[in-house]
C-alpha positions as a Markdown table, in Angstrom:
| # | Residue | x | y | z |
|---|---|---|---|---|
| 1 | Met | -20.2 | -8.9 | -1.5 |
| 2 | Gly | -17.6 | -9.5 | -4.2 |
| 3 | Leu | -14.1 | -8.1 | -3.9 |
| 4 | Phe | -14.7 | -5.4 | -6.6 |
| 5 | Asp | -17.9 | -4.3 | -4.8 |
| 6 | Lys | -16.1 | -4.1 | -1.5 |
| 7 | Leu | -13.4 | -2.0 | -3.2 |
| 8 | Lys | -15.9 | 0.3 | -4.8 |
| 9 | Lys | -17.6 | 0.8 | -1.5 |
| 10 | Gly | -14.3 | 1.5 | 0.2 |
| 11 | Leu | -13.3 | 4.0 | -2.4 |
| 12 | Ala | -16.8 | 5.7 | -2.6 |
| 13 | Lys | -15.5 | 9.0 | -1.4 |
| 14 | Thr | -12.8 | 9.2 | -4.0 |
| 15 | Lys | -15.2 | 8.0 | -6.7 |
| 16 | Glu | -17.7 | 10.7 | -5.7 |
| 17 | Ser | -14.9 | 13.3 | -5.9 |
| 18 | Leu | -12.8 | 12.2 | -8.9 |
| 19 | Gly | -15.2 | 10.1 | -11.0 |
| 20 | Lys | -18.0 | 12.7 | -10.9 |
| 21 | Ala | -15.6 | 15.6 | -11.5 |
| 22 | Val | -14.2 | 13.8 | -14.6 |
| 23 | Asp | -17.8 | 13.2 | -15.8 |
| 24 | Thr | -18.7 | 16.9 | -15.2 |
| 25 | Val | -15.7 | 18.1 | -17.2 |
| 26 | Leu | -16.3 | 15.7 | -20.1 |
| 27 | Ser | -20.0 | 16.4 | -20.3 |
| 28 | Ala | -19.2 | 20.1 | -20.8 |
| 29 | Phe | -17.2 | 19.5 | -24.0 |
| 30 | Thr | -18.2 | 18.4 | -27.5 |
| 31 | Lys | -14.7 | 18.1 | -28.7 |
| 32 | Ile | -11.3 | 17.2 | -27.3 |
| 33 | Asp | -9.1 | 20.3 | -27.1 |
| 34 | Glu | -6.5 | 21.9 | -24.8 |
| 35 | Glu | -9.1 | 23.5 | -22.6 |
| 36 | Leu | -10.5 | 20.0 | -21.8 |
| 37 | Phe | -7.0 | 18.8 | -20.7 |
| 38 | Glu | -6.6 | 21.9 | -18.5 |
| 39 | Glu | -9.9 | 21.1 | -16.8 |
| 40 | Leu | -8.8 | 17.5 | -16.3 |
| 41 | Glu | -5.5 | 18.7 | -14.8 |
| 42 | Glu | -7.3 | 20.6 | -12.1 |
| 43 | Val | -9.5 | 17.6 | -11.3 |
| 44 | Leu | -6.5 | 15.3 | -11.0 |
| 45 | Leu | -4.6 | 17.7 | -8.8 |
| 46 | Leu | -7.5 | 18.2 | -6.5 |
| 47 | Ser | -7.7 | 14.4 | -6.1 |
| 48 | Asp | -4.1 | 14.3 | -4.8 |
| 49 | Leu | -2.5 | 12.6 | -7.8 |
| 50 | Gly | 0.3 | 15.2 | -7.4 |
| 51 | Pro | 1.9 | 17.3 | -10.1 |
| 52 | Glu | 4.3 | 14.7 | -11.4 |
| 53 | Ala | 1.8 | 11.9 | -11.9 |
| 54 | Thr | -0.7 | 14.4 | -13.3 |
| 55 | Asp | 1.7 | 15.7 | -15.9 |
| 56 | Thr | 2.7 | 12.2 | -16.9 |
| 57 | Leu | -0.9 | 11.0 | -17.2 |
| 58 | Leu | -2.0 | 14.0 | -19.3 |
| 59 | Glu | 1.0 | 13.7 | -21.6 |
| 60 | Arg | 0.2 | 10.1 | -22.2 |
| 61 | Leu | -3.5 | 10.9 | -22.6 |
| 62 | Arg | -2.7 | 13.5 | -25.3 |
| 63 | Glu | -0.6 | 10.9 | -27.1 |
| 64 | Arg | -3.2 | 8.2 | -26.9 |
| 65 | Val | -6.0 | 10.5 | -28.1 |
| 66 | Lys | -3.8 | 11.5 | -31.1 |
| 67 | Gln | -2.9 | 7.9 | -31.9 |
| 68 | Glu | -6.5 | 6.8 | -31.8 |
| 69 | Arg | -7.7 | 10.0 | -33.6 |
| 70 | Thr | -10.6 | 10.0 | -31.3 |
| 71 | Glu | -12.8 | 13.1 | -31.2 |
| 72 | Asp | -15.3 | 11.9 | -28.6 |
| 73 | Pro | -14.8 | 13.3 | -25.1 |
| 74 | Ala | -16.6 | 10.3 | -23.6 |
| 75 | Arg | -13.8 | 8.1 | -24.8 |
| 76 | Val | -11.3 | 10.1 | -22.7 |
| 77 | Lys | -12.7 | 8.6 | -19.5 |
| 78 | Glu | -11.9 | 5.1 | -20.7 |
| 79 | Leu | -8.5 | 6.1 | -21.8 |
| 80 | Leu | -7.8 | 7.9 | -18.5 |
| 81 | Gly | -8.7 | 4.8 | -16.5 |
| 82 | Ala | -6.5 | 2.6 | -18.6 |
| 83 | Leu | -3.6 | 5.0 | -18.3 |
| 84 | Ile | -3.9 | 5.1 | -14.5 |
| 85 | Ser | -3.9 | 1.3 | -14.4 |
| 86 | Glu | -0.8 | 1.3 | -16.6 |
| 87 | Leu | 1.0 | 3.9 | -14.5 |
| 88 | Leu | 0.3 | 1.9 | -11.3 |
| 89 | Thr | 1.8 | -1.3 | -12.7 |
| 90 | Glu | 5.0 | -0.1 | -14.3 |
| 91 | Gly | 8.0 | -2.0 | -13.2 |
| 92 | Glu | 6.0 | -4.5 | -11.1 |
| 93 | Glu | 7.5 | -7.4 | -13.0 |
| 94 | Glu | 10.9 | -6.3 | -11.6 |
| 95 | Arg | 9.6 | -6.5 | -8.0 |
| 96 | Pro | 7.5 | -9.7 | -7.6 |
| 97 | Phe | 5.9 | -10.1 | -4.2 |
| 98 | Thr | 7.5 | -13.4 | -3.1 |
| 99 | Leu | 7.0 | -15.3 | 0.1 |
| 100 | Glu | 7.9 | -18.8 | -0.9 |
| 101 | Ser | 10.8 | -19.7 | 1.4 |
| 102 | Lys | 10.0 | -21.3 | 4.8 |
| 103 | Pro | 10.1 | -19.2 | 6.7 |
| 104 | Ala | 9.6 | -16.0 | 4.7 |
| 105 | Val | 9.9 | -12.6 | 6.5 |
| 106 | Ile | 7.8 | -9.4 | 6.3 |
| 107 | Leu | 9.2 | -6.3 | 8.1 |
| 108 | Val | 6.5 | -3.7 | 8.6 |
| 109 | Ile | 7.6 | 0.0 | 9.1 |
| 110 | Gly | 5.8 | 3.3 | 9.3 |
| 111 | Val | 5.2 | 6.2 | 11.7 |
| 112 | Asn | 3.0 | 5.7 | 14.7 |
| 113 | Gly | -0.7 | 6.2 | 14.0 |
| 114 | Val | -0.8 | 5.1 | 10.3 |
| 115 | Gly | -2.3 | 1.7 | 11.2 |
| 116 | Lys | 0.9 | -0.3 | 11.3 |
| 117 | Thr | 0.0 | -2.8 | 14.0 |
| 118 | Thr | -3.6 | -3.2 | 12.6 |
| 119 | Thr | -2.1 | -3.9 | 9.2 |
| 120 | Ile | 0.2 | -6.6 | 10.7 |
| 121 | Gly | -2.8 | -8.2 | 12.3 |
| 122 | Lys | -4.8 | -8.2 | 9.1 |
| 123 | Leu | -1.9 | -9.6 | 7.1 |
| 124 | Ala | -1.5 | -12.4 | 9.7 |
| 125 | Ala | -5.2 | -13.2 | 9.4 |
| 126 | Arg | -5.0 | -13.2 | 5.6 |
| 127 | Tyr | -2.1 | -15.6 | 5.5 |
| 128 | Ala | -3.4 | -17.8 | 8.3 |
| 129 | Ala | -6.7 | -18.2 | 6.4 |
| 130 | Glu | -4.6 | -19.4 | 3.5 |
| 131 | Gly | -3.3 | -22.2 | 5.7 |
| 132 | Lys | 0.1 | -20.7 | 6.5 |
| 133 | Lys | 1.6 | -20.9 | 10.0 |
| 134 | Val | 2.3 | -17.3 | 11.0 |
| 135 | Leu | 4.4 | -15.9 | 13.8 |
| 136 | Leu | 4.4 | -12.2 | 14.8 |
| 137 | Gly | 7.5 | -10.5 | 16.2 |
| 138 | Ala | 6.7 | -7.5 | 18.5 |
| 139 | Ala | 9.8 | -5.5 | 17.7 |
| 140 | Asp | 8.3 | -2.0 | 18.2 |
| 141 | Thr | 9.4 | -2.1 | 21.8 |
| 142 | Phe | 9.4 | 1.7 | 22.4 |
| 143 | Arg | 5.7 | 2.5 | 21.8 |
| 144 | Ala | 3.6 | 2.0 | 24.9 |
| 145 | Ala | 1.4 | -1.1 | 24.7 |
| 146 | Ala | 2.4 | -1.9 | 21.1 |
| 147 | Ala | 3.2 | -5.5 | 22.1 |
| 148 | Asp | -0.2 | -5.8 | 23.9 |
| 149 | Gln | -2.0 | -4.6 | 20.8 |
| 150 | Leu | -0.1 | -7.0 | 18.6 |
| 151 | Ser | -0.9 | -9.8 | 21.1 |
| 152 | Ile | -4.6 | -9.2 | 20.6 |
| 153 | Trp | -4.3 | -9.4 | 16.9 |
| 154 | Ala | -2.2 | -12.5 | 17.1 |
| 155 | Glu | -4.9 | -14.2 | 19.1 |
| 156 | Arg | -7.6 | -13.1 | 16.6 |
| 157 | Ala | -5.6 | -14.3 | 13.6 |
| 158 | Gly | -4.5 | -17.6 | 15.2 |
| 159 | Ala | -0.8 | -16.6 | 15.0 |
| 160 | Asp | 2.1 | -17.2 | 17.4 |
| 161 | Leu | 3.7 | -14.2 | 19.0 |
| 162 | Val | 7.2 | -13.4 | 20.3 |
| 163 | Arg | 7.6 | -10.3 | 22.5 |
| 164 | His | 10.1 | -8.9 | 25.0 |
| 165 | Gln | 9.7 | -6.3 | 27.7 |
| 166 | Glu | 9.0 | -2.7 | 26.7 |
| 167 | Gly | 12.2 | -0.9 | 25.8 |
| 168 | Ser | 14.1 | -4.0 | 24.8 |
| 169 | Asp | 16.4 | -4.2 | 21.9 |
| 170 | Pro | 14.2 | -4.6 | 18.7 |
| 171 | Ala | 16.8 | -6.7 | 16.9 |
| 172 | Ala | 16.8 | -9.1 | 19.8 |
| 173 | Val | 13.1 | -9.6 | 19.4 |
| 174 | Val | 13.6 | -10.3 | 15.7 |
| 175 | Phe | 16.4 | -12.8 | 16.5 |
| 176 | Asp | 14.1 | -14.6 | 18.9 |
| 177 | Ala | 11.2 | -14.5 | 16.4 |
| 178 | Ile | 13.4 | -16.1 | 13.8 |
| 179 | Ala | 14.6 | -18.8 | 16.2 |
| 180 | Ala | 11.0 | -19.5 | 17.2 |
| 181 | Gly | 9.7 | -19.5 | 13.7 |
| 182 | Arg | 12.3 | -22.0 | 12.5 |
| 183 | Ala | 11.7 | -24.2 | 15.6 |
| 184 | Arg | 7.9 | -24.2 | 15.2 |
| 185 | Gly | 8.0 | -24.8 | 11.4 |
| 186 | Cys | 6.4 | -21.4 | 10.6 |
| 187 | Asp | 5.8 | -20.4 | 7.0 |
| 188 | Leu | 5.8 | -16.6 | 7.7 |
| 189 | Ile | 7.3 | -14.3 | 10.2 |
| 190 | Ile | 5.9 | -10.8 | 10.4 |
| 191 | Cys | 7.8 | -8.2 | 12.4 |
| 192 | Asp | 6.6 | -4.9 | 13.7 |
| 193 | Thr | 9.3 | -2.2 | 13.9 |
| 194 | Ala | 9.7 | 1.2 | 15.4 |
| 195 | Gly | 7.6 | 4.1 | 14.2 |
| 196 | Arg | 9.8 | 6.9 | 15.2 |
| 197 | Leu | 11.2 | 9.5 | 12.8 |
| 198 | His | 12.2 | 12.2 | 15.2 |
| 199 | Asn | 15.7 | 10.8 | 15.4 |
| 200 | Lys | 16.5 | 9.5 | 11.9 |
| 201 | Lys | 20.0 | 8.3 | 12.8 |
| 202 | Asn | 18.7 | 6.1 | 15.6 |
| 203 | Leu | 16.0 | 4.8 | 13.4 |
| 204 | Met | 18.5 | 3.9 | 10.6 |
| 205 | Asn | 20.8 | 2.2 | 13.2 |
| 206 | Glu | 17.9 | 0.2 | 14.6 |
| 207 | Leu | 16.7 | -1.0 | 11.2 |
| 208 | Asn | 20.1 | -1.8 | 10.0 |
| 209 | Lys | 20.7 | -3.9 | 13.0 |
| 210 | Ile | 17.5 | -5.8 | 12.3 |
| 211 | Phe | 18.4 | -6.3 | 8.7 |
| 212 | Arg | 21.9 | -7.7 | 9.8 |
| 213 | Val | 20.1 | -10.2 | 12.1 |
| 214 | Ile | 17.9 | -11.4 | 9.3 |
| 215 | Glu | 20.8 | -11.6 | 6.8 |
| 216 | Arg | 22.8 | -13.7 | 9.3 |
| 217 | Glu | 20.1 | -16.0 | 10.5 |
| 218 | Leu | 18.0 | -16.4 | 7.3 |
| 219 | Pro | 20.4 | -15.4 | 4.4 |
| 220 | Asp | 18.3 | -17.1 | 1.7 |
| 221 | Cys | 14.8 | -16.3 | 2.9 |
| 222 | Asp | 12.3 | -14.3 | 0.9 |
| 223 | Arg | 11.8 | -11.0 | 2.6 |
| 224 | Glu | 9.6 | -8.0 | 2.1 |
| 225 | Val | 9.8 | -4.6 | 3.8 |
| 226 | Leu | 6.4 | -2.9 | 3.7 |
| 227 | Leu | 6.0 | 0.7 | 4.5 |
| 228 | Val | 2.5 | 1.5 | 5.9 |
| 229 | Met | 1.1 | 4.9 | 4.9 |
| 230 | Asp | -2.1 | 6.7 | 5.9 |
| 231 | Ala | -4.0 | 7.7 | 2.8 |
| 232 | Thr | -5.8 | 10.5 | 4.7 |
| 233 | Thr | -2.4 | 12.4 | 5.1 |
| 234 | Gly | -2.2 | 12.9 | 1.4 |
| 235 | Gln | 0.9 | 14.6 | 0.0 |
| 236 | Asn | 2.2 | 15.1 | 3.6 |
| 237 | Gly | 2.6 | 11.3 | 3.8 |
| 238 | Leu | 5.0 | 11.4 | 0.9 |
| 239 | Ser | 7.6 | 13.3 | 2.9 |
| 240 | Gln | 7.4 | 10.7 | 5.7 |
| 241 | Ala | 7.8 | 8.0 | 3.1 |
| 242 | Arg | 10.9 | 9.5 | 1.7 |
| 243 | Glu | 12.5 | 9.6 | 5.2 |
| 244 | Phe | 11.9 | 5.9 | 5.6 |
| 245 | Leu | 13.1 | 5.2 | 2.1 |
| 246 | Ser | 16.4 | 6.7 | 3.0 |
| 247 | Ala | 16.6 | 4.5 | 6.1 |
| 248 | Ala | 15.4 | 1.1 | 4.9 |
| 249 | Pro | 15.3 | -1.0 | 1.7 |
| 250 | Val | 11.5 | -0.7 | 1.3 |
| 251 | Thr | 10.0 | -3.1 | -1.3 |
| 252 | Gly | 6.4 | -2.1 | -1.2 |
| 253 | Ile | 3.7 | 0.1 | 0.2 |
| 254 | Val | 0.6 | -0.6 | 2.2 |
| 255 | Leu | -1.9 | 2.2 | 2.1 |
| 256 | Thr | -4.5 | 2.4 | 4.9 |
| 257 | Lys | -7.7 | 4.3 | 5.5 |
| 258 | Leu | -8.5 | 4.8 | 1.8 |
| 259 | Asp | -12.2 | 4.6 | 2.8 |
| 260 | Gly | -11.7 | 7.8 | 4.9 |
| 261 | Thr | -10.6 | 10.1 | 2.2 |
| 262 | Ala | -11.9 | 11.6 | -1.1 |
| 263 | Lys | -8.3 | 11.9 | -2.3 |
| 264 | Gly | -7.5 | 8.3 | -3.2 |
| 265 | Gly | -5.5 | 9.6 | -6.1 |
| 266 | Ile | -2.6 | 9.7 | -3.6 |
| 267 | Val | -2.1 | 6.0 | -4.6 |
| 268 | Val | -1.1 | 7.2 | -8.1 |
| 269 | Ala | 1.3 | 9.9 | -6.6 |
| 270 | Ile | 2.9 | 7.4 | -4.3 |
| 271 | Arg | 3.5 | 4.8 | -7.0 |
| 272 | His | 4.8 | 7.3 | -9.5 |
| 273 | Glu | 6.9 | 9.5 | -7.2 |
| 274 | Leu | 8.4 | 6.8 | -4.9 |
| 275 | Gly | 8.8 | 4.2 | -7.6 |
| 276 | Leu | 7.5 | 1.4 | -5.3 |
| 277 | Pro | 4.6 | -1.0 | -5.9 |
| 278 | Val | 1.5 | -0.7 | -3.8 |
| 279 | Arg | 1.0 | -4.2 | -2.3 |
| 280 | Phe | -2.1 | -3.8 | -0.2 |
| 281 | Ile | -4.8 | -1.2 | 0.5 |
| 282 | Gly | -7.1 | -0.8 | 3.5 |
| 283 | Val | -10.7 | 0.0 | 2.5 |
| 284 | Gly | -12.5 | -0.5 | 5.8 |
| 285 | Glu | -12.2 | -1.5 | 9.5 |
| 286 | Gly | -13.0 | -5.2 | 9.1 |
| 287 | Ile | -10.3 | -7.8 | 9.4 |
| 288 | Asp | -10.8 | -8.8 | 5.7 |
| 289 | Asp | -10.8 | -5.2 | 4.4 |
| 290 | Leu | -7.0 | -5.2 | 3.7 |
| 291 | Gln | -6.9 | -6.2 | 0.1 |
| 292 | Pro | -4.1 | -7.0 | -2.3 |
| 293 | Phe | -3.8 | -4.1 | -4.6 |
| 294 | Asp | -5.2 | -4.5 | -8.2 |
| 295 | Ala | -4.4 | -1.6 | -10.4 |
| 296 | Ala | -7.1 | -2.2 | -13.0 |
| 297 | Asp | -9.8 | -2.6 | -10.3 |
| 298 | Phe | -8.6 | 0.5 | -8.5 |
| 299 | Ala | -8.7 | 2.6 | -11.7 |
| 300 | Arg | -12.2 | 1.3 | -12.4 |
| 301 | Ala | -13.3 | 2.0 | -8.9 |
| 302 | Ile | -12.2 | 5.6 | -8.8 |
| 303 | Val | -12.8 | 6.7 | -12.4 |
| 304 | Gly | -15.6 | 4.4 | -13.3 |
| 305 | Gly | -16.2 | 1.3 | -15.4 |
| 306 | Glu | -17.6 | -2.1 | -15.1 |
| 307 | Glu | -16.0 | -5.0 | -13.2 |
| 308 | Thr | -14.6 | -8.0 | -15.1 |
| 309 | Asp | -15.3 | -11.6 | -14.4 |
| 310 | Glu | -11.8 | -11.9 | -12.8 |
| 311 | Ser | -12.9 | -9.4 | -10.1 |
| 312 | Glu | -15.5 | -11.8 | -8.8 |
| 313 | Glu | -12.9 | -14.6 | -8.2 |
């Protein structure tokens, strides 16, 4: 199965909801008027794009229709898909995803239950398959059995692991992971971190201490801070994300469990409202079902359209 086919399968619930609803709206109109835009607004909101992203998309859609002087409602679907793709890639050139230094560091954050540890395991497997030597740091030392779970993923992915006893200082785990990564010639160090939001001050202190360790030990390394979010939580996940954004310099989003929701439009809301690029999406349970995010393919998969030759590569 090609990457695009796997993506379409993983987003089938959203396509069933959003894509068919768009088709239903457009088939009911013989001309493009304000009533059509109002119907589309309802469809987009129901798919969890959120009011801000929906307003922006419809404003741009009106402009594009006017510029093209198109009168065919069927053309609206193509324009909508293109505009969703554009919205999802705005500013990406300002935030390239870079892991070129040796070692590079990925810090993974997010509340418990969103699939954080599983995401780390799948990232490790992806980069190990590319020939990189990967080391995992089990710095979520407060969640029961978090290190044990990460140990299983490390073994599956063929990655090294650094762990301490439960309740240990997370920054100390990161320090030892960096030391081990350098000593073993690792290309990439991926660190799990605490998933607690009930005490924001402690979370911020903990993360700041970790960042100071990295800055001191690897001042010139490429680093990414990925926030893992559960797509099935929809708009509620955005409030959690904002809490983490106030506590950490997040550089990108990983959105999990997209295959379990019909409201995949949350991807658009997250990108638009948080101003952060979506780096990876989870569209299944398999170890290779965490995919780099491609805005054009995502738009085609949820709104409709044919894959390009690039999608097969």
